[in-house]
C-alpha positions as CSV (number, residue, x, y, z in Angstrom):
1,M,2.7,4.0,-10.0
2,P,6.4,4.1,-9.6
3,I,8.2,5.2,-6.5
4,A,8.5,8.7,-7.9
5,L,5.8,11.1,-6.7
6,T,7.1,14.6,-7.5
7,P,7.7,15.9,-11.1
8,E,11.4,16.1,-10.3
9,Q,11.5,12.4,-9.2
10,K,9.5,11.4,-12.3
11,A,12.0,13.3,-14.5
12,L,14.9,11.5,-12.8
13,T,13.2,8.1,-13.3
14,E,12.7,8.8,-17.0
15,A,16.4,10.0,-17.3
16,V,17.6,6.6,-15.9
17,R,15.4,4.7,-18.4
18,E,16.8,6.8,-21.3
19,F,20.3,6.3,-20.1
20,T,19.8,2.5,-20.0
21,A,18.2,2.5,-23.4
22,R,21.2,4.3,-24.9
23,H,24.1,2.6,-23.1
24,A,22.9,-0.8,-21.8
25,P,19.9,-2.2,-23.7
26,I,19.2,-5.8,-22.8
27,D,20.4,-7.2,-26.1
28,K,23.8,-5.7,-25.5
29,T,23.9,-6.9,-21.8
30,R,23.4,-10.5,-23.0
31,H,26.8,-10.3,-24.7
32,V,28.7,-9.4,-21.5
33,F,27.4,-11.8,-18.9
34,D,30.9,-13.3,-18.4
35,E,32.5,-9.9,-17.9
36,L,29.8,-8.8,-15.5
37,A,30.2,-12.0,-13.4
38,A,34.0,-11.4,-13.3
39,G,33.4,-8.0,-11.9
40,T,34.3,-6.0,-14.9
41,V,32.9,-2.5,-14.5
42,P,30.6,-1.6,-17.5
43,H,32.2,0.5,-20.1
44,W,29.6,3.2,-19.6
45,W,30.2,3.6,-15.9
46,D,32.0,7.0,-16.3
47,E,29.0,8.3,-18.2
48,L,26.7,7.2,-15.4
49,V,29.0,8.9,-12.9
50,A,28.9,12.1,-15.0
51,S,25.1,12.0,-14.9
52,G,25.2,11.8,-11.1
53,F,22.8,8.9,-10.8
54,H,25.1,7.0,-8.4
55,A,25.4,10.0,-6.0
56,V,21.9,11.5,-5.9
57,H,21.7,11.0,-2.1
58,L,25.3,12.1,-1.4
59,P,25.9,15.7,0.0
60,E,26.9,18.4,-2.4
61,R,29.9,19.3,-0.3
62,I,31.6,16.1,-1.2
63,G,30.5,16.1,-4.9
64,G,27.1,14.5,-4.6
65,Q,23.7,15.7,-5.9
66,G,22.4,16.7,-2.4
67,G,19.1,14.8,-2.8
68,E,17.2,12.5,-0.4
69,L,17.4,8.8,-0.1
70,V,13.9,8.6,-1.6
71,D,15.3,10.3,-4.7
72,T,17.9,7.7,-5.1
73,A,15.3,5.1,-4.6
74,C,13.7,6.3,-7.9
75,V,17.0,5.7,-9.6
76,I,17.4,2.2,-8.2
77,E,13.8,1.2,-9.1
78,A,14.1,2.6,-12.7
79,A,17.5,0.9,-13.1
80,A,16.0,-2.5,-12.0
81,Q,13.0,-2.0,-14.2
82,S,15.3,-1.4,-17.2
83,L,17.6,-4.2,-16.1
84,L,20.6,-1.9,-15.9
85,P,23.6,-4.2,-15.2
86,G,26.6,-3.7,-13.0
87,P,27.3,-2.5,-9.4
88,L,24.9,0.5,-9.1
89,L,22.8,-1.0,-6.2
90,S,25.8,-2.1,-4.2
91,T,27.6,1.2,-4.7
92,V,24.5,3.3,-3.7
93,S,24.0,1.0,-0.7
94,A,27.5,1.6,0.5
95,G,26.9,5.4,0.3
96,A,23.7,5.1,2.2
97,V,25.5,3.1,5.0
98,A,28.4,5.5,5.0
99,L,26.0,8.4,5.6
100,L,25.1,6.8,8.9
101,A,28.7,7.3,10.2
102,E,29.8,10.1,12.4
103,T,31.9,12.8,10.7
104,S,35.4,11.5,10.5
105,P,38.3,11.6,7.9
106,A,37.5,7.9,7.0
107,A,33.8,8.6,6.4
108,E,34.5,11.8,4.5
109,Q,37.0,10.2,2.2
110,L,34.8,7.2,1.5
111,L,31.9,9.6,0.5
112,R,34.2,11.6,-1.7
113,D,35.5,8.5,-3.4
114,L,32.0,7.3,-4.0
115,A,30.8,10.6,-5.4
116,A,33.9,10.6,-7.7
117,G,32.8,7.3,-9.2
118,A,34.4,4.5,-7.1
119,T,32.4,1.3,-7.1
120,A,31.7,-0.3,-3.7
121,A,30.0,-3.1,-1.9
122,V,28.8,-3.6,1.7
123,V,29.6,-6.5,3.9
124,L,27.1,-6.5,6.8
125,P,28.1,-7.9,10.2
126,N,28.1,-11.7,10.5
127,D,29.6,-14.2,12.8
128,A,32.1,-15.4,10.2
129,V,34.2,-12.2,10.2
130,R,35.8,-11.2,13.5
131,A,38.1,-8.3,14.5
132,V,40.6,-8.2,17.4
133,P,42.5,-5.0,18.5
134,V,46.2,-4.8,17.9
135,D,48.7,-2.1,18.7
136,D,48.0,0.1,15.7
137,G,44.4,-0.8,14.8
138,W,42.5,-4.1,14.3
139,Q,43.1,-7.4,12.7
140,V,40.2,-8.9,10.8
141,T,39.9,-12.5,10.0
142,G,37.2,-14.6,8.3
143,V,35.3,-15.1,5.1
144,S,32.1,-13.1,4.4
145,P,28.9,-14.6,3.1
146,V,28.2,-14.1,-0.6
147,A,27.4,-10.5,-1.3
148,L,26.3,-8.6,-4.4
149,G,28.9,-6.4,-6.2
150,L,32.1,-7.5,-4.4
151,C,34.0,-8.5,-7.5
152,A,33.3,-5.1,-9.2
153,A,34.0,-3.1,-6.1
154,H,36.9,-0.7,-5.8
155,L,36.1,-0.2,-2.1
156,I,34.5,-2.4,0.5
157,L,32.6,-1.0,3.5
158,A,32.7,-4.0,5.9
159,A,31.7,-4.8,9.5
160,A,33.3,-7.3,11.8
161,H,32.2,-8.5,15.2
162,T,34.6,-7.8,18.1
163,D,35.1,-10.0,21.2
164,D,33.5,-7.4,23.5
165,G,30.2,-7.7,21.6
166,G,30.7,-4.6,19.5
167,V,31.0,-4.1,15.7
168,L,33.9,-2.6,13.9
169,W,33.0,-0.8,10.7
170,F,35.8,-0.1,8.3
171,V,36.6,0.7,4.7
172,T,39.2,-1.1,2.7
173,D,40.5,-1.2,-0.8
174,A,39.1,-4.3,-2.6
175,D,42.6,-5.2,-3.9
176,S,43.9,-5.5,-0.3
177,V,41.7,-8.6,0.4
178,V,41.0,-11.8,-1.5
179,I,37.7,-11.7,-3.4
180,E,36.4,-15.1,-4.3
181,P,33.9,-14.8,-7.2
182,E,30.9,-17.2,-7.4
183,H,28.7,-18.1,-10.4
184,G,25.8,-15.9,-9.5
185,T,22.1,-16.4,-10.0
186,D,21.7,-12.9,-11.4
187,L,23.5,-12.7,-14.7
188,T,23.6,-8.9,-14.7
189,T,25.8,-8.4,-11.7
190,D,28.6,-10.2,-9.8
191,V,28.6,-12.0,-6.5
192,G,31.5,-13.1,-4.4
193,R,33.0,-13.5,-0.9
194,A,35.6,-11.4,0.7
195,R,38.4,-13.3,2.5
196,F,40.1,-11.4,5.4
197,D,43.3,-13.3,6.3
198,G,44.5,-11.3,9.2
199,H,43.6,-8.2,7.3
200,H,45.0,-5.0,9.0
201,V,42.6,-2.1,9.6
202,A,44.4,1.1,10.6
203,G,42.7,3.5,12.9
204,D,42.1,6.1,10.1
205,R,40.1,3.5,8.1
206,R,37.5,3.0,10.9
207,L,34.0,4.5,10.6
208,T,32.3,5.2,13.9
209,G,28.7,5.8,14.8
210,I,27.1,3.4,12.4
211,D,24.1,1.6,14.0
212,T,24.2,-1.9,12.7
213,E,20.4,-2.3,12.4
214,S,20.1,1.0,10.7
215,A,22.7,-0.1,8.2
216,R,21.0,-3.4,7.6
217,C,17.7,-1.5,7.1
218,A,19.2,0.9,4.6
219,V,20.5,-1.9,2.5
220,A,17.2,-3.7,2.8
221,A,15.2,-0.7,1.8
222,L,17.3,0.0,-1.4
223,T,17.2,-3.7,-2.3
224,A,13.4,-3.6,-1.9
225,C,13.3,-0.7,-4.4
226,A,15.2,-2.8,-6.9
227,A,12.7,-5.6,-6.3
228,A,9.8,-3.2,-6.8
229,G,11.2,-2.1,-10.1
230,T,11.6,-5.8,-11.2
231,I,7.9,-6.5,-10.3
232,R,6.8,-3.3,-12.1
233,W,8.5,-4.5,-15.3
234,C,6.5,-7.7,-15.0
235,V,3.2,-5.8,-14.8
236,D,4.0,-3.8,-17.9
237,A,5.3,-6.9,-19.8
238,V,2.4,-9.2,-19.0
239,T,-0.2,-6.5,-19.7
240,E,1.2,-5.9,-23.2
241,H,1.4,-9.7,-23.8
242,L,-2.3,-10.2,-22.7
243,R,-3.4,-7.4,-25.0
244,T,-1.6,-8.7,-28.1
245,R,-1.4,-12.5,-27.8
246,E,-4.3,-14.2,-29.4
247,Q,-5.8,-17.7,-28.9
248,F,-9.1,-19.0,-30.2
249,G,-9.4,-15.9,-32.3
250,K,-9.3,-13.3,-29.6
251,P,-6.7,-11.6,-27.2
252,I,-6.0,-13.8,-24.2
253,G,-6.4,-10.7,-22.1
254,T,-10.2,-11.1,-22.5
255,F,-10.0,-14.4,-20.5
256,Q,-11.2,-13.6,-17.0
257,A,-8.8,-15.9,-15.3
258,L,-5.8,-14.1,-16.8
259,Q,-7.4,-10.7,-16.1
260,H,-7.6,-11.6,-12.5
261,R,-4.1,-12.9,-12.3
262,A,-2.8,-9.7,-14.0
263,A,-4.8,-7.6,-11.6
264,D,-3.4,-9.5,-8.6
265,L,0.1,-8.9,-10.0
266,L,-0.6,-5.1,-10.2
267,I,-1.9,-5.1,-6.6
268,S,1.3,-6.9,-5.4
269,S,3.3,-4.4,-7.4
270,E,1.6,-1.4,-5.9
271,L,2.0,-2.7,-2.4
272,A,5.7,-3.5,-3.1
273,T,6.3,0.0,-4.4
274,A,4.5,1.6,-1.4
275,A,6.4,-0.5,1.1
276,A,9.8,0.2,-0.6
277,W,9.1,3.9,-0.7
278,D,8.1,3.9,2.9
279,A,11.3,2.1,3.9
280,V,13.6,4.7,2.2
281,R,11.6,7.7,3.5
282,S,11.7,6.4,7.0
283,A,15.5,6.5,7.2
284,G,15.5,9.7,9.2
285,E,12.9,8.5,11.7
286,S,13.5,6.6,15.0
287,P,15.4,3.3,14.8
288,D,12.2,1.3,15.5
289,Q,10.2,3.1,12.9
290,H,12.9,2.6,10.3
291,A,13.2,-1.1,11.2
292,I,9.4,-1.6,10.9
293,A,9.3,0.0,7.5
294,A,12.4,-1.8,6.2
295,A,11.1,-5.2,7.4
296,T,7.8,-4.4,5.7
297,A,9.6,-3.6,2.5
298,V,11.5,-6.9,2.6
299,L,8.3,-8.9,3.2
300,M,6.2,-7.1,0.6
301,A,8.8,-6.4,-2.2
302,A,12.0,-8.4,-2.0
303,A,10.8,-11.7,-0.5
304,P,7.7,-12.2,-2.8
305,A,9.5,-11.0,-5.9
306,P,10.7,-14.4,-7.2
307,E,7.2,-15.9,-7.0
308,L,5.6,-12.9,-8.6
309,V,8.0,-13.1,-11.5
310,L,7.3,-16.8,-11.8
311,D,3.6,-16.0,-11.9
312,T,4.3,-13.7,-14.7
313,L,6.2,-16.4,-16.5
314,T,3.3,-18.8,-16.3
315,M,1.0,-16.1,-17.8
316,F,3.4,-15.9,-20.8
317,G,3.4,-19.7,-21.1
318,A,6.2,-21.7,-22.6
319,I,7.8,-18.7,-24.4
320,G,8.5,-17.1,-21.0
321,F,10.6,-20.1,-20.1
322,T,13.0,-19.7,-23.1
323,W,16.5,-18.3,-22.9
324,E,15.7,-15.8,-25.6
325,H,12.9,-14.1,-23.6
326,D,14.0,-11.5,-21.1
327,L,11.8,-12.7,-18.4
328,H,14.2,-15.2,-17.0
329,L,16.8,-12.4,-16.5
330,Y,14.3,-10.6,-14.2
331,W,13.4,-13.9,-12.5
332,R,17.1,-14.5,-11.7
333,R,17.5,-10.9,-10.5
334,A,14.4,-11.1,-8.2
335,T,15.7,-14.4,-6.8
336,A,19.1,-12.9,-6.1
337,L,17.7,-9.7,-4.5
338,A,15.5,-11.8,-2.1
339,A,18.4,-14.1,-1.3
340,S,20.8,-11.2,-0.5
341,L,18.7,-10.1,2.5
342,G,18.6,-13.5,4.2
343,P,15.7,-15.7,5.2
344,A,12.3,-14.0,5.1
345,T,11.4,-15.9,8.3
346,R,13.8,-13.8,10.3
347,W,12.4,-10.5,8.9
348,R,8.9,-11.7,9.8
349,R,9.9,-12.5,13.3
350,R,11.7,-9.2,13.7
351,L,8.7,-7.3,12.5
352,G,6.5,-9.2,14.8
353,E,8.8,-8.4,17.7
354,L,8.6,-4.7,16.9
355,T,4.9,-4.4,16.1
356,R,3.5,-6.3,19.0
357,T,4.1,-3.0,21.0
358,T,4.8,-0.4,18.3
359,A,2.7,0.6,15.3
360,R,4.1,2.1,12.1
361,D,3.5,5.9,12.3
362,M,2.1,6.9,8.9
363,T,1.3,10.5,10.0
364,V,1.6,13.1,7.2
365,R,3.2,16.0,9.0
366,L,2.0,19.3,7.8
367,G,3.9,21.6,10.2
368,D,2.6,25.1,10.3
369,A,0.8,24.9,7.0
370,D,-2.5,26.8,6.8
371,G,-2.2,28.2,10.3
372,D,-5.3,30.3,10.2
373,F,-7.5,27.4,9.2
374,R,-5.9,25.2,11.9
375,A,-6.7,27.9,14.5
376,Q,-10.3,28.0,13.3
377,I,-10.7,24.2,13.6
378,R,-9.1,24.2,17.0
379,E,-11.6,26.8,18.3
380,I,-14.6,24.8,16.9
381,L,-13.4,21.5,18.4
382,D,-12.5,23.1,21.8
383,E,-16.0,24.6,22.0
384,A,-17.5,21.2,21.1
385,M,-15.6,19.5,23.9
386,G,-17.8,21.4,26.3
387,L,-21.0,20.0,24.8
388,R,-22.7,16.6,25.2
389,N,-24.6,14.2,23.1
390,D,-27.6,12.8,24.9
391,G,-30.0,12.1,22.0
392,P,-31.0,8.8,20.4
393,R,-28.6,6.7,18.2
394,H,-30.7,5.9,15.2
395,Q,-28.0,4.0,13.3
396,G,-26.8,1.7,16.1
397,D,-25.6,1.8,19.7
398,Y,-22.2,3.4,19.0
399,A,-20.8,6.6,20.3
400,Y,-20.1,7.9,16.9
401,F,-23.8,7.7,16.0
402,A,-24.9,9.7,19.1
403,T,-27.0,12.8,18.5
404,G,-27.1,15.9,20.5
405,A,-25.6,19.4,20.9
406,Q,-22.0,18.3,20.3
407,R,-22.8,16.5,17.0
408,T,-25.0,19.3,15.9
409,A,-22.2,21.9,16.5
410,L,-19.8,19.8,14.5
411,A,-22.3,19.2,11.7
412,D,-23.1,22.9,11.5
413,A,-19.4,23.7,11.3
414,G,-19.1,21.4,8.3
415,L,-16.7,19.0,10.0
416,L,-18.6,15.7,9.4
417,A,-17.6,15.7,5.7
418,P,-15.3,18.7,5.3
419,H,-14.4,17.9,1.7
420,W,-18.1,18.4,0.7
421,P,-19.1,21.8,-0.6
422,A,-20.6,24.4,1.7
423,P,-22.9,24.6,3.5
424,W,-22.7,20.9,4.2
425,G,-18.9,20.8,4.3
426,L,-16.0,23.2,4.1
427,D,-14.8,22.7,0.5
428,A,-11.7,21.5,2.4
429,T,-8.6,20.8,0.4
430,P,-6.7,17.6,1.0
431,R,-4.3,19.5,3.2
432,Q,-7.1,21.0,5.2
433,Q,-8.7,17.6,5.6
434,L,-5.5,16.3,7.1
435,I,-5.4,19.3,9.5
436,I,-8.9,18.4,10.6
437,D,-7.8,14.7,11.1
438,E,-4.8,15.9,13.2
439,E,-6.9,18.1,15.4
440,F,-9.5,15.4,16.1
441,A,-6.7,13.0,16.8
442,A,-5.2,15.5,19.3
443,R,-8.5,15.3,21.3
444,P,-9.1,11.6,21.9
445,D,-12.0,12.3,24.3
446,L,-13.9,14.0,21.4
447,V,-15.7,11.3,19.4
448,R,-15.7,12.1,15.7
449,P,-19.3,11.5,14.5
450,S,-19.9,9.0,11.7
451,L,-22.4,9.4,8.8
452,G,-22.6,5.6,8.4
453,I,-24.1,4.5,5.1
454,S,-25.3,8.1,4.3
455,E,-21.6,9.1,3.7
456,W,-21.9,7.1,0.5
457,I,-25.3,8.5,-0.5
458,L,-25.4,12.2,0.3
459,P,-22.8,13.1,-2.4
460,S,-25.4,12.0,-4.9
461,L,-28.0,14.3,-3.3
462,I,-25.6,17.2,-3.3
463,S,-24.9,16.8,-7.0
464,A,-28.3,15.9,-8.3
465,A,-31.2,16.5,-5.9
466,R,-33.5,19.5,-6.1
467,P,-32.6,22.3,-3.7
468,E,-35.6,21.8,-1.5
469,V,-34.9,18.1,-1.2
470,R,-31.3,18.8,-0.2
471,D,-32.4,21.3,2.4
472,R,-34.9,18.9,3.8
473,L,-32.8,15.8,4.0
474,I,-29.1,16.6,4.3
475,P,-28.9,18.8,7.5
476,P,-30.9,16.3,9.6
477,T,-28.8,13.5,8.3
478,L,-25.6,15.3,9.3
479,R,-27.1,15.8,12.8
480,G,-27.8,12.1,13.0
481,E,-31.6,12.4,13.0
482,F,-32.0,10.4,9.8
483,A,-30.6,7.0,9.1
484,W,-30.1,5.7,5.5
485,C,-29.8,2.4,3.6
486,Q,-28.7,1.6,0.1
487,L,-31.3,-0.3,-2.0
488,F,-29.0,-1.5,-4.9
489,S,-28.5,-5.2,-4.8
490,E,-31.1,-7.7,-6.0
491,P,-31.2,-11.5,-5.8
492,S,-30.1,-11.7,-9.4
493,A,-28.2,-8.4,-9.6
494,G,-25.5,-8.1,-6.9
495,S,-22.5,-6.2,-8.1
496,D,-23.9,-6.3,-11.7
497,L,-26.4,-3.5,-11.2
498,A,-27.0,-3.2,-14.9
499,S,-29.0,-6.5,-14.5
500,L,-31.5,-5.2,-11.9
501,T,-35.2,-5.8,-12.5
502,T,-36.9,-3.6,-10.0
503,R,-39.2,-1.4,-12.0
504,A,-40.2,2.3,-11.7
505,T,-43.3,3.2,-13.6
506,K,-44.2,6.8,-14.2
507,V,-47.6,7.8,-12.7
508,D,-49.2,11.2,-12.0
509,G,-46.9,13.2,-9.7
510,G,-44.3,10.5,-9.3
511,W,-43.3,6.9,-9.8
512,K,-44.6,3.5,-8.7
513,I,-41.8,1.1,-7.6
514,N,-42.1,-2.7,-7.7
515,G,-39.3,-5.1,-6.9
516,H,-37.1,-7.0,-4.5
517,K,-33.9,-5.8,-2.9
518,I,-31.5,-7.9,-0.8
519,W,-28.4,-7.6,1.4
520,T,-29.6,-4.2,2.5
521,S,-27.6,-3.1,5.5
522,S,-29.5,-1.1,8.2
523,A,-32.8,-1.1,6.3
524,H,-34.6,-2.1,9.6
525,H,-33.8,1.3,11.2
526,A,-33.4,3.5,8.1
527,H,-35.6,6.5,7.5
528,F,-34.7,6.8,3.9
529,G,-33.1,4.6,1.2
530,A,-31.2,5.3,-2.0
531,L,-32.8,3.0,-4.6
532,L,-32.0,2.0,-8.2
533,A,-34.8,1.0,-10.4
534,R,-35.3,0.4,-14.1
535,T,-37.2,3.3,-15.7
536,D,-36.9,2.4,-19.3
537,P,-36.9,-1.4,-20.0
538,D,-36.2,-0.8,-23.7
539,A,-33.0,1.2,-23.1
540,R,-29.5,-0.3,-23.0
541,K,-28.8,-1.9,-19.6
542,H,-26.9,1.0,-18.1
543,R,-29.0,3.7,-19.6
544,G,-32.5,2.9,-18.4
545,I,-31.9,3.2,-14.6
546,G,-33.2,5.9,-12.3
547,Y,-31.8,6.9,-8.8
548,F,-34.6,7.4,-6.3
549,V,-34.9,8.4,-2.6
550,V,-37.4,6.3,-0.9
551,D,-39.2,7.0,2.4
552,M,-38.8,3.7,4.2
553,Q,-42.1,4.3,6.0
554,S,-44.0,4.4,2.7
555,D,-46.9,2.0,2.1
556,G,-45.7,-1.0,0.3
557,V,-42.2,-1.2,1.8
558,D,-41.7,-4.5,3.6
559,V,-38.4,-5.0,5.4
560,Q,-37.5,-8.6,6.3
561,P,-34.3,-9.3,8.3
562,I,-31.7,-11.8,7.0
563,R,-30.0,-13.7,9.8
564,Q,-26.3,-14.2,9.3
565,A,-24.0,-16.9,10.3
566,T,-23.2,-14.9,13.4
567,G,-26.8,-15.1,14.6
568,D,-27.3,-11.4,14.1
569,A,-29.5,-9.7,11.5
570,H,-27.6,-6.7,10.1
571,F,-28.8,-7.3,6.5
572,N,-32.3,-7.3,5.1
573,E,-34.5,-8.2,2.2
574,V,-36.8,-5.3,1.2
575,F,-39.9,-6.0,-0.8
576,L,-41.4,-3.0,-2.7
577,T,-45.0,-3.2,-3.8
578,D,-46.5,-0.2,-5.6
579,V,-44.4,2.1,-3.5
580,F,-45.1,5.7,-4.5
581,V,-42.1,8.0,-4.9
582,P,-42.8,11.7,-5.7
583,D,-41.1,13.3,-8.7
584,E,-38.9,15.4,-6.5
585,M,-37.3,12.3,-5.0
586,L,-35.9,11.2,-8.4
587,L,-32.3,12.4,-8.6
588,G,-31.3,13.8,-12.0
589,E,-32.8,12.5,-15.2
590,P,-35.0,9.3,-15.2
591,T,-32.2,7.3,-17.0
592,A,-29.2,8.9,-15.3
593,G,-29.1,6.6,-12.2
594,W,-26.1,4.5,-13.4
595,S,-23.6,7.4,-13.3
596,L,-24.9,8.4,-9.8
597,A,-24.7,4.8,-8.6
598,I,-21.1,4.6,-9.8
599,A,-20.2,7.8,-7.8
600,T,-21.9,6.3,-4.8
601,M,-20.0,3.0,-5.1
602,A,-16.8,4.9,-5.4
603,Q,-17.5,6.6,-2.1
604,E,-18.1,3.2,-0.6
605,R,-14.9,1.7,-1.8
606,V,-12.9,4.5,-0.3
607,A,-14.6,4.1,3.0
608,I,-14.1,0.3,3.1
609,G,-10.5,0.7,2.0
610,N,-9.9,2.8,5.2
611,Y,-10.9,-0.1,7.4
612,V,-7.2,-1.1,7.5
613,H,-6.7,1.7,10.1
614,N,-8.6,-0.6,12.5
615,D,-6.3,-3.1,14.1
616,R,-7.5,-6.6,13.4
617,A,-4.5,-8.4,14.7
618,G,-5.1,-7.8,18.4
619,V,-5.2,-11.5,19.3
620,L,-2.0,-12.2,17.3
621,R,-0.4,-9.3,19.3
622,I,-1.4,-11.0,22.6
623,L,-0.1,-14.4,21.4
624,A,3.2,-12.8,20.2
625,D,3.7,-11.2,23.6
626,T,3.0,-14.4,25.5
627,P,6.0,-16.7,26.2
628,G,5.4,-20.3,25.2
629,P,6.0,-22.9,22.5
630,D,3.9,-21.0,20.0
631,Q,5.4,-17.6,20.5
632,D,7.8,-17.7,17.6
633,A,5.1,-18.8,15.3
634,A,2.9,-16.0,16.6
635,L,5.7,-13.4,16.1
636,G,6.1,-14.6,12.5
637,A,2.4,-14.5,11.8
638,L,2.1,-11.1,13.3
639,G,5.0,-9.9,11.2
640,D,3.4,-11.2,8.0
641,V,0.0,-9.6,8.8
642,D,1.5,-6.2,9.8
643,A,3.7,-6.1,6.7
644,Y,0.6,-6.4,4.6
645,S,-1.2,-3.8,6.7
646,N,1.7,-1.4,6.7
647,A,2.0,-1.6,2.9
648,I,-1.7,-0.7,2.5
649,K,-1.3,2.2,4.8
650,A,1.8,3.4,2.9
651,L,-0.3,3.1,-0.3
652,G,-2.8,5.5,1.3
653,V,-0.2,7.9,2.4
654,R,1.2,8.1,-1.1
655,E,-2.2,8.8,-2.5
656,T,-2.7,11.5,0.1
657,L,0.6,13.1,-0.9
658,R,-0.4,13.0,-4.6
659,L,-3.6,14.8,-3.8
660,L,-1.8,17.4,-1.7
661,D,0.4,18.0,-4.7
662,G,-2.7,18.7,-6.8
663,Q,-2.7,15.5,-8.8
664,H,-5.8,13.5,-9.6
665,S,-6.7,10.5,-7.5
666,G,-5.5,7.2,-8.9
667,P,-6.7,3.6,-8.5
668,A,-5.6,3.3,-4.9
669,S,-9.1,2.8,-3.5
670,S,-9.9,-0.2,-5.6
671,I,-6.4,-1.7,-5.0
672,A,-6.7,-1.0,-1.2
673,K,-10.1,-2.7,-1.2
674,V,-8.8,-6.0,-2.6
675,A,-5.6,-5.8,-0.5
676,T,-7.5,-5.1,2.7
677,A,-9.7,-8.2,2.1
678,A,-6.5,-10.3,1.5
679,M,-5.0,-8.8,4.7
680,L,-8.1,-9.7,6.7
681,R,-8.1,-13.3,5.4
682,R,-4.4,-13.6,6.4
683,T,-5.1,-12.2,9.8
684,F,-8.0,-14.5,10.7
685,A,-6.4,-17.6,9.2
686,A,-3.3,-17.0,11.3
687,T,-5.4,-16.3,14.4
688,L,-7.4,-19.5,14.1
689,E,-4.3,-21.6,13.4
690,L,-2.6,-20.3,16.5
691,T,-5.5,-20.2,19.0
692,G,-6.4,-23.9,18.4
693,D,-9.2,-25.2,20.6
694,T,-10.1,-21.6,21.7
695,A,-12.2,-21.5,18.6
696,L,-14.4,-24.3,20.0
697,V,-16.1,-21.6,22.1
698,Q,-18.0,-18.8,20.5
699,D,-17.6,-16.2,23.2
700,T,-14.0,-15.7,24.4
701,E,-11.9,-12.9,25.8
702,P,-10.3,-11.7,23.6
703,P,-12.8,-12.6,20.9
704,V,-11.6,-15.1,18.4
705,V,-14.6,-16.7,16.6
706,Q,-17.1,-13.8,16.7
707,P,-14.9,-11.4,14.6
708,Y,-14.2,-14.2,12.2
709,L,-17.9,-14.9,11.6
710,H,-18.4,-11.3,10.7
711,L,-15.6,-11.4,8.1
712,P,-17.9,-12.2,5.0
713,A,-19.6,-8.8,5.4
714,E,-16.3,-7.0,4.9
715,L,-15.1,-9.3,2.1
716,V,-18.3,-8.9,0.0
717,G,-19.3,-5.3,1.0
718,G,-18.6,-2.7,-1.7
719,G,-18.1,-5.3,-4.4
720,T,-16.6,-8.8,-4.3
721,R,-13.0,-9.5,-4.9
722,E,-13.8,-10.8,-8.3
723,I,-15.7,-7.7,-9.3
724,Q,-12.9,-5.5,-8.1
725,L,-10.3,-7.5,-10.0
726,N,-12.4,-7.0,-13.2
727,I,-12.4,-3.3,-12.6
728,I,-8.6,-3.2,-12.0
729,A,-7.9,-5.4,-15.0
730,Q,-10.1,-3.4,-17.4
731,M,-10.1,0.1,-16.1
732,V,-6.5,0.3,-14.8
733,L,-4.5,-2.1,-16.9
734,G,-6.7,-1.5,-19.9
735,L,-7.2,-5.2,-20.8
736,P,-10.0,-5.9,-23.3
737,R,-13.4,-6.9,-22.2
738,G,-14.5,-10.4,-23.0
């Protein structure tokens, strides 16, 4: 998905692509590399200005389009994806920084000039450029670092350090300073240095009120949007290549290794897009929140972009390394974008400094929307606060599994799964679900009950069970009186459920089940199990499967615990020998189990994807806050992990907003599942590297080894990484099956 979420943003994105196709197709851009490097403004710039693409984020009162920065982000992403050459990014960045200034004649004039079509560049504060006060203003001396767009700029928005530790922001005409062009890496834009030789800045050219970090974050966020567009082009290009390029008589897109690499590229692209989007939308938030989002965007979009384009090149093979192929132009652009923001190590450390004490706030704020519904939920939750849970905990010794009057009241009110249909849920819309989330969060002493594994199973009962079965099983499960397990995997059929061999044979009044299930979580305390068994051995693999509800106390059910590396036994083997299942416990038709299983697994992937909301970097946070020789390394590691986590959260917020807008759900759950697994691997690897000999002891405070030993359950649960990559490659990218 692109940055654009709304229909208006999507239309804007498409308009930019059409503009580029008309005025600046890549074959024409190849003929003007020298002119672009010299800073010649493209001949179509006036047409671009007339379209307003450069001024989407500027106020209408000065000639802009009156949009938000996130709208301009759509322009920048689309321009990068189409390889639109010239100074658009640097000009838009100058406008974003100028908007941070206090109202003044200098700021107003700069914004008007930009809206009118003046090109511009930004020189961020650096130690090489200094300003000293003089009688009628300031004198600026020094040579700026290399910056994008300086040669093509009519105006320069620059910053210089002052001797009192402050920063002077000023605007100057580019022809009033010496611009030293450089042979740039990116062939589609110019780079250069600005030399200030005692340059005089009059008082009316000064911009006040610009927070330096906010300015740096604004530039970083927009640059990340350009990087996200570059990566997105790679996804589209390599997908088309894998579909059409043939070797050994078939498309290379059927090769699993290439499918997995393409799926990984898509995941990286989606995370880059989500992080860049979050960075621009955070511009109006607190400085710390904006800084967290911007650093995340740098680390998830801009910094990894060169390697991601290089990965794309290697999937193309030798043809991708030729001058004639467009890929190297995107590779050069990605490299330049990353370089323009400085070393990634500094951004990692800065993010770690921020997130050791402050989390990125991803709250979707609904305001006063659906006030009557909110009042109803508040009343229910306030009444529940006065009740207690003092019953048994059938699914484990956790507060969210407790049973009693409080849980029963919440279950009867439909609040355990509010998106389910009544009477089990509330038929809650996405907006109403968020309201319920907000109201629970506002009452931290009220533990929100969990359905455990049954959350992935009960939707199948709701859709396919007989009414009397639903009435008998669902309400007690919601109250926590019944625990469930999922009898899907077999020793020779893990994620490939079509290969299962457990047999269901029709007998008088029901079915006899014989088989062997494995890796069954919670089977040792489950009252019921959702079971897949082959009902028709002659049918095609996916068509001869039935979905059954098994009473785990039935004769012939033998549960044997499997001890894990942790020493615990959370999983089990289940042997089924002539287990009788009544007809009413078959859900749907005897051969319709596959579709029900797919629905159940989709529920599971969504749940596991939400695990990112649990902080797994607690040890890193402690290390990052502890002075010592390893603190810098810990800060960098924490920044790396939190960047990944923040991007996954932003992906979830974007999906939520799409649902609130009435759009259909996308592939975010599968992408989040794989990304979450990668984030967990990064987290624990960094933790072990930094804790050293602490990992010699199993039980420590804070825990180090014990959570690590539980990691495989999360990496494999809900489908291994490889299975998820297959799904993404074939179902999302549309690559051919082998």
